[in-house]
N, C-alpha and C positions, 0 to 999 in steps of 0.2 A: 502491501500500500502504499501513496505517496502522501498518505495526511500524517500531519505531523502535530495534530494535538492543538490549533490555536485556538479553534474555539468560533473562527468567520462565518463558522453555519447556523452557531447558537447564533450569535448576532443579527444572523441576516434574516434568516428563518423568518416570514412573513408570518405565517399563523402561529404563534409565540408555542407550538408543541415543542421544542428544542429548551431545553434548559440549563442553567447552571448546576451541577449537580450538587455545587454546595446551598442550593437555595431548595432543594427538595426533602422532605419529611420522607427519612431514612425507611420509614414502616409503610407508610402511605404511597410514596412514591410523589405525593400534590408538590404544588409549591406554586410561590406567589414573586412575583419581580415587587413588588409594593415594599417600598423603602419610608426611614424617616428623614433621610434624607441624603445627601448627596454632594462631595465635593472634590472638586476638581484640580487636579496635579499633575503631575508629570509621574511616568515611569520609573523606577531607581534599578534597573538592570542595565542594557546595554547604551554605546553614545546616542543611537538611531532620539533617544527624547521623545517618548510617543506621548502625547498629551491624554489623560486617563480623568477617570469618573469614579472616584472608592462611591458602592453603594452601601449607606449606613444603614443598619438594622442592631437595636437592642444594643448599641455602644461597640459591634463589633463591624467588620468588614462583609455583607450578604455575599458581593461580589465584584466586580470591574466589569468595564467596556470604556472603549475608547471614543477620544472625542477627537472634533474635528479641527486639532491640530494642523501645522505647516511640516510638518516629519513624519508621520502619521495619515493623517484625514482620516480617523475614525480604525483604521487598522490596529490590531495588536497582534503579539506571538503569548507561545503556550505560557512563557513569564509572565508577559505583561495582563497575559487574562486569570491565570490561576495559579501565579505561584506570591500570592501573601497570607498568607496562612504562616508563616515562620513565624508573626509579629505576637502571636498569642500561643507560641509553644512552650513549652513548659521550663523548658530548659533558657529562657527569658531572665537575664540579670533586672535585679528589683531593688538590690541595695546594696550601697558599697561593702568590696570585699577588703581585708586586711589578711596578709599570708601566716597562717602560725608560723611561730617558731619552730615546731618540730618537721614542719612540713618540706623536707626537700625535693629542690625545682626538679620539674621533668612533665611529660606528657602520660601520666599514668594516671591523671584525673577523670572523674567520671564527671562530664560535663552538667549533668542533672543534678549531680551531688556533689557539688563544689566544697561544704561543711568540712569535707573529710582531710582538705591542705588551707581552707581560709576558713575567715570567722569574719561575721559580720559585725558591719560598726555603721557609725553615722557620720553622715558628711564632713562635720566640723574633724571628726578625728581622723577620717581618709584624707581630707585636701590638709590637711596637715602633716599627713604621715607622707602623701604622695611630696605633696610640694618641699616639704622637709629634705627628703632624699635627694632629690633633684638638686637644690641648693646647695646639702651638704658634700656631695660631688665638685659639682663648680668651684668651691670654694676651699678644698683639700688639691684639687687636680687644674681649675682653669675653666673655662665657661667651654670650650672646646671637651672634654671629657663627657657632658652631656649631647646626646643627638636626638631626632627624634622624628619619625613616620606619620602625617599625615595620611586622607583618605580622600580616593575621590567618588564614594559612597560618600560625602558628607556636602556638604549647599557649599557656592561661596564665599560666602559671608564664613563658613566655618572654618576652610581652606584658609583666606583670609587673616582672620585673627592668628590660627596655630603658630603660623610663618612669623606674624609678628612677633608672637609674644616668644618664641625661640629667639627670632635677632635682635628683640629692645633686652630681652633679660640674660641671654647668656651671649651676646654679642659676637655670635657667628653665621654662619651659614650652613651649619651640619643637618639639612631638613629637606625632607624627600616624602615621594608617594609612588603611586605604583606605575606612573609613565614612566618609569625608571624600566619597570620589566613590562612595559607596550611598546609606545612610539616615541620612544626618547632619541633614539637614530632617526628617524622620518623630520622630527622637530628640530636635531643637530642639521641637518640639509638641506631642512626647507630655509631656515634662517640664513646660513649661509649663501644659498643658492636665490631667494627672491626675498629674505629679509620678511618672511612671518613664519610664524609655526604653524598657523592653521590652514583650513583648507581655502583654495580658489572659488568657490563654488558646491552649491547646496548638492545631495545625492541626489533629487530629486531632479535635478537638472538634466538627469540621465533621460527624460525624455525628449531634451530637444537635441539630444547628441542624434551624429550616423553612425559613429565610434563607439565603443564603450568596453575598455581593458578593465578586466577584474584580476589584479595579481599579487601572489601570497595572501589570500582573504578568502573565509568561507562562508560567506554571508547569509547562506541559507539558514546557517547554524546560528554564528555568529550577529547577526544584525536583520534577522528575520525582515522586519518591514523594509527597512531598508532595498532589499533585493527584492521585494515585490514590483519597485519602481526600472529595478535592470530586466525582470521579467515582461514586466509593459511594455519596453523600450523594446525590448527584442519583436513581443508579438508584433510592435509597431512598422516593422521592419529594420531596424536597427542593429547593427553591426556586435553582436557579442562574442570578445576573446576570451578566453578563464585561460590564464597563465598560474600554474599550479605544479606541485611535484605529486598532490593529493589530487584526484579527482575528487569532484564533489555531485550535489545535487541541482547546482546552475548548471551542469555541460547540456545536464537536456535543453534547457534553451539559449544554448550558444551556438554559434556558426562556426566556430574554433574552438578545440581545447586540447589545450600546447601544454601536455604533462612532461617539463623539464627535469632534470635532475635534481636534486637535493643540494641546497646550495649554490646552483653556478647560475645563477640572478643574472651577474654581472656578467657574463659570458656573452649567454642571450640577448639580455641588452641594448651589450656594446655591439654584437652583431645585428640588432636591428637598425643602431643608428649608421653603423659602416653601410648597410643597404642606401637609408636615406639620404644620405653626405655623398656616397659615391655614383648616384641613380639621380642626382641635387632633387631631390624632392623637399628638400628643406625650403622655408620660407625666407628668402632673402632680403625682404623686405621690414618683417617683423624682425631676423634677428641682426638689420645694423642699426633699426632704429631702436631696439629694447633691451639687446643683451650684451655681454661684455666675452670676451675669452672662448669663442669661435673657431678663433685659428689652432691655439692650446688644442682644445677637443677634436679636430677635425685631421691633425697630425697624428693624435695620439690615438685615432680609431681605426687609422690603416691598415692596422695590422691584426685587426679584429674582422675577417671577415667571413659570412657564414660559413664558409668549406672549412675555417679552421677552427672554428668555435662550434658547429654542427655534434662533434666526437667529445667536445665537454658537455655541453648543457643535453645531449641526448638527444636533438631535434633536429632532424631535415634542413639541409641549407636553406633548403625550396621552401622550404615550409616558414622558415624564418624571413626570407625575402617576400612571402605575401601580407605576411601578416605587418611586417614595416611600411610594404607598399600603401595596406588598409590603409594603417591609421594614420600616416604621412598624405595623403591622397584625398581624406574626410575633410568634409568643409569644418565640422562641428566634433569636436571628440574629446574622449573624460578619460582619464586613469584613476581608477580606486586601487587601494592596498589596502594593506592588513598587515599582522604581524610575523603572516610568512615571509613578508622583506622584511620587517624592523629588528625580528628577534636573531641577529647573527653576526658574529665578530667584525662581518661586513655591513652590517645593516645599514651603514651612512652611505654606505658605496653603491648599495642598491640602491637608497632612493638619490643618490644623486645623479642615478642612470634613467630613472623616472623623471625627474627636474629635467636635464636634460633635453632627452626625447618629444617633451612637452614643449619647452622652450623652440628648440629649433624649427617645430615645425608649427610653429602660433597657436597653440590650441590652446592660448592661456587668458584670460580677460573678457570672454562674451560666454554669453550665454552658450549651455552645451560644449564647452570646454572646459577642462583646469585640471587640478588636482587635487587627489584627497585622499588623505590616509582616517580610513576609516577607525574612527577611537572606539576604543574597547569601554570604557566603564563611563555611568552615565554621566560624569560631570570631571572625567577626567580632562578635556578643556578648557572648562572651567577652574580647576583646582590650578593647573597651570598657569594660565592665563592670571591665575589669584597671587603667584608666585611664590608655591609650593615648590621650590624647584630648588637645586644647592645654587647656580649659579645663575642663576636671574631671578629679579626682583617683579612686584609687579608687572605686569605687561611688558615683558619681556628683555628689561633692561639690565644690563650687568654688570653684576655686581664689581665687577673691577672697571665699568666704566664712571668716571669721576663724573662727567655731570649726569649719569640716572640714580647714582647716590645721594647727589646733593638734590636734587630735584625732591625724593622721597624723604630724605633727610629734615628739610624743609615743612613737609608734612606732617613724619611723625616725631620730631624734636628729639631724636638720638640718633648717634652713629652709628653707621653699618660698615661691617668688615668686607671690603675688598677682597679679599680672598674667596673664590669657592670654594664652597663647600663638599663634604665628602657626599656620595651617592648612596642607594641602596646596599650593595652588596662592598662598597668598599667599606660600607657604615660597619657592616657584619667582619671585615679582615681588624679593622681598627681596636673591636672589642678584644681582640684574640693575640693583636699585638700590647693590647694596653693603655691603649690611648683613650677611650670613650669605654668611662666606667659605671654611665648612668641613661636610660631612653624614656624617650615620652610614646607612646603609641597609643595613636589615636583611628579607629576604627581599620586598621593593616593587619594582616596574618603572614610574617614572613617566614614561620614556622613550618606554614606550608608553599607560601607563594613565593620562597626565594628560589634559587638553583642549586645545589650540593645540599638542599636543606638541614642534614645531617651537618652538617659546618654552621648553618646558621643557627641552628637548634644548640648547638654547644655553646656560639657564643652569646643567647639569651641567657642561658644560663647560667653563664661567667658573671653577667653584669651585678653588679654590688645593688643595682635599684631601678627597677623595669615598673614603671605604670603603664597599663593600660586600658583605656576607655573604648568600653567596645560594648554591643547587646547581650552579645554572647560570652561564653565561659570559651572561647576559639584554644586552638592549639597554642596561641605565642600567648594568652593569657595564662595559660597554666603555668607560665615560667615567672606570671607578675608577681610584683610584691605585695602592689594595690591594684584593685580593680573598680575601675567606676562605670556603674550603670547608664548604659546612653541611650540614645533616642534611635528606633527603628523610622525610615522615611515617611511612611504615613501618619508619623505621630510629629513632627516637625514641619515649623516655615521656612523656607528658603527660597534661592535662585540656582538654580544648573544652567549651566551652559553645553548643551549639546555637540555631535559631529560637526554640525553645520555654522555653528555660531549661532545658534541661537541661544539667547536666553530668556529663560522659561523660570515663570512662579509656582514653587511646588508649597504647598496647604497641608496643614496637620488636620487629620479626620479623627484621630485616634484620640483617647488620653492616654497618657505617657502610666506605664504599670509600676505599682510601688511607686517605690522612690524616685524610678529613674529619670532624669534629665536630659534636655533637649544638649546635643553635642556644645553647640555655642557657649551655651550659658555656662557647661563645665568648666571650658576654655578660660571664660574669665575668671571664672572663680579663681582656677589654678593660679590665672597672673595675679588675681589680687592678694593669694595666699604666697605669692612667691614674689610679693612687694610692690608689685606693679601699680601705678595708679587709676588702674581702668574703669570705667562709666558708663559701659554700651548696656542700654537695656533691651534692645529688642533688638533684632537683623537687619531693619528697616536703618537703623542706625551705623552700621557697621554699611551696606549699602553704601551708603552716603558718602562715608571718607574714603568708601574703593573707587566709585565716581572719580574723589577728586586726586586718587591716585593713578587710577588707567584712563589714559584718554579714547581709548577700545570703548569705554561706557558712556560717552557723550551721546547727551541727547535721550539716555535710558535713566527713567526715576524708579523706583520702588513705587509709585506711585502708580506709572505710567504701566507698568508688569500687572501688576492688580488688576487694572482695568484692562490690558490686551492678553492678558498671558503671554505674552512670547515677543522679543524684539529682537532682530538680525542686527548684530555688530558688524563695523559700524555702519554711524547709523545718522546722517547730514544735520537733521533737523526734530526737535521736538514731535512734531506732525506728521512726519516722513517716514515709514519704511524704510527700514535698513534694506543693506545694499546686500543682495547674494550675491553674487558676481560679483570679484573684486579684482584689481592690478589692470585694468583695461588699458589705464594709461601710463602705465609703471610700475616700478615695484618700490619699497620701501627700506633702500639701499642707498648708500652713499651714490651721488650721479640718477639715480631712477631704474639701472639695468639691473634684469638677470645675470646671472654669472655661471657660465658652462663650468661644470668641475667634473675633467675627466676620473674615470672609475679605473683600476688596474683589479685584473682576477684574484683572488684572495683564497686559501682552501679555509675549511672550518679548522677552528683551534684543533679537534681531536678527529683525524678521521677511520673508518671500517680498517681492520688489517686480522691477519689470520685467528688471533685473540678473540678479538671481536669485531664479529664481521656484519653486521645492519648498523643501519642508519634511527635512531630512534629521532620520534618529533613529538612533540607535544602540543596540547589545546582544548581549547575549551567544547563541550558539546552543546545540542542544543536547550537539552532541558536543564542544564546545573551553569551555576555561574563560579568562577575562578575556584577559590578554596572550599566553595560549600558551603560555609557559613552559614546561608539565608537559605540554598538550596536542597538543602540537605536536610529541610527542617520544612519544608514548602508539602505538603502530602500527596498533591498531586506529581509535582514533578518527582519527587526523589518513588514515586510508583515506579513511575514510566522511565527512570533509569537508575534502580536501587544499587545497583553495586558497578565496583572496579571492573574493566575489562583493557584489556589489549588486542589492538586490530592489527591484524596480515593480512597477504594476498593469499588465496589461497590456496595454489602455486607455492607459497612460503611453509604453509602450515603440511601439504602433502609432502614435502622435501625431508620436511625435519620429521614426520610420521607423526604428525599432530591432529587432533579434531579439536574444531568449532568447541567451547565451552567447556574443555580440557583443562583443569589448572596449568599454568605454567608460570616460570619465574624466567625476571626480566633482568640483566644484570650489565651492569657499565663499572668503570674501574670506580665508581662511587657509590655504588650500594644495588643494593637486589631487593625485588618486590615480586612476590607474587600475586598473580590474579586471574580472572577465566580471560581463556583467549578467542577472540571476533574475528570471524572470516570476514573480508572486506575486499571487493577486487581494485577498488579504488584508488588501493595502494600499490606502488612499484613493489618486487617481489624482495629485493633487500630493507626493505621500510618496514618498522612497528609507529602505529599511533598511542597515544597516551592520556586520554583527560587526566586533567591535574587534581578535578574534585575532591578525592576521595582518599580521606586518612588514612584509610587500612590500606591501601597501596598508592601510596605519596609518590608521584612521578616525578615529583623533585627532588626525590632521597638519588637519584639516576641523574640531574643533568648538568650540563656543565657550567661551570662561574666565567670562564672566561670571556672578557667584555668586549665591546664596539668600542677601539680607542677614542671613538669622538662621541660618540650618546652615550658612552658606559652601559651599554644595555646588554644582560647575559646571553649566553646563544643556546636561548632555550628549544630551538628547531632544530640541532643538529648534533648528534654525539655515538659516538662507536657503541654498541651494544652486542650483546648475544642471547640467546633462550635456550632452556633447557625446561622438559616435563619437569610438572615440579613434584616434589615430596608428598606422596599422603601422611597426614599430619602423624600417624601413629608410626610410619617410618623415621621421622623427622626428628619421635621425641626419644629414641632406641639408642 
């Protein structure tokens, strides 16, 4: 079946015969859509930013429907429609917790019974203990001994406050979040090439394109509503070119499926650009008027003929020429990419190639053209815009840039360190080296999301003091000294910014459970406990300050968002719509020109060999979100995908004498996990795919922490692995 459980049939049913199961009486199977109130908000899952309506009955979410927002036009996926009962999970944190003196740190805590390792505390005691431990580490070892991870699951206002707290109290930039594990390399390349880290056009503009390239992305699973626009465009006649080492469902709608070798992005893209240049298919007028560095790139590409690169990327030279000509000759073409491009040690080079391909053909700055990295988390764009990254201030002013620092210092009233801070993986390394002694983690789960997770967990266990602010006792919170109970998205008010640069208003629909507090309020309370004179009383006050710090928010006010729900930035006037397509007249770089940056073919950090002959790649599933903290506590989603699996090409299983469903051990140089084998003919025969949402078989125990040198993103998409039939439990115990 091609059903993806999205529930669109329920929404479209003209008779009302189909209903969400959540509103049916389990005995009579009768139900009603009657509710007490409706609350307009935004989906908290992926970067698409679907607008939703919570239907509230008896103080709980009875069901969810899509709204006519700019990114979804009433559509929802399975997570957005059926993935909200996690908020009433019995494992919700409802009171502050302090670790018991006799409790060792580790992941042996039942998240449903944390009192084996923690004791409940008042907010007053918990804040004093949390802030006191951070202050003690800073006083003894200097401010840089304290590091922090924020979250793209929180609002813009919360991200802004969190990074400001670290920079004001501890006077450094060791603050990061999941963008480092997502599109950091894409942002590095975009900032370098076009002067902006955001998309140049929304994914809805695919409907205006003649050719659409989707590379290193699986939007039918990771951005399902965005994928509907690609499918619509293909149905209308656009050529859809899917380029990925893995096959996936979007290929059914594609005119071309280019299943290249893992890690061969630069070889393939350079070969395509070689064709464009050699056959003079590039836009001479655009290149002359809007770019620089073309001659250097042209000379570099001479060595990358398709016939030379075909053995490297696994795509026939004629096929490479075909798709290069298709893209270059289109009147309007767009490129979309995901973490299959970014999560490599050559991720920045991969993105540089995509930028150069778009620039040389002039496919930027017009409707139906552009560059669009599909952002992963619901607010990774907004959190990055707000400065929740170690080398940038709000709106991407570099911390090393004197003018950028002076501008923000004039607003904040304290000096900002000119030295870029440590990134996610670097912070873990610094803990092992003794440089970082304490951490404050808001809504992130590095014990599951970091590469080489055993290394990350050891680091968390070494910390002298760890404060975790979350809605569940996550794997990371199990290592905490103080746990602060926070708010789920349906319980808070604040703004988020989606992959289309649309700033949207989220509204609280539910009361907070027990003594839990909204995240922004906890950050303010922590700031006060750390001695800062903060007086924010509502997220609207934070947004007003953000608008002063961030020129990108010009003409976007809290009141306007309350009224209109969504406004795209940049916005030229208070009564004007935002600019969906940007850079038609040039780029925000010195001189206004886009920059061509040549990229060399670079091997993955760890290649297969006789000992580890297979290639492991990791990612998300349709039904589960990142480390599973929310979706594995959402009953519908966990029922659809209740257990971990490793996917292989059927030929690989046959060759190894394994059957689908049989338990296997997947091992790399960093660790091993046991899980069920799954047959997937979309995989190449030397590949393994494992989703990383399952703590019982955590894929990131296997992944390589090697970093891209520019974006500092780990290589989640490639490492050497081997498999074997797993020993039965009884045999393993003897």
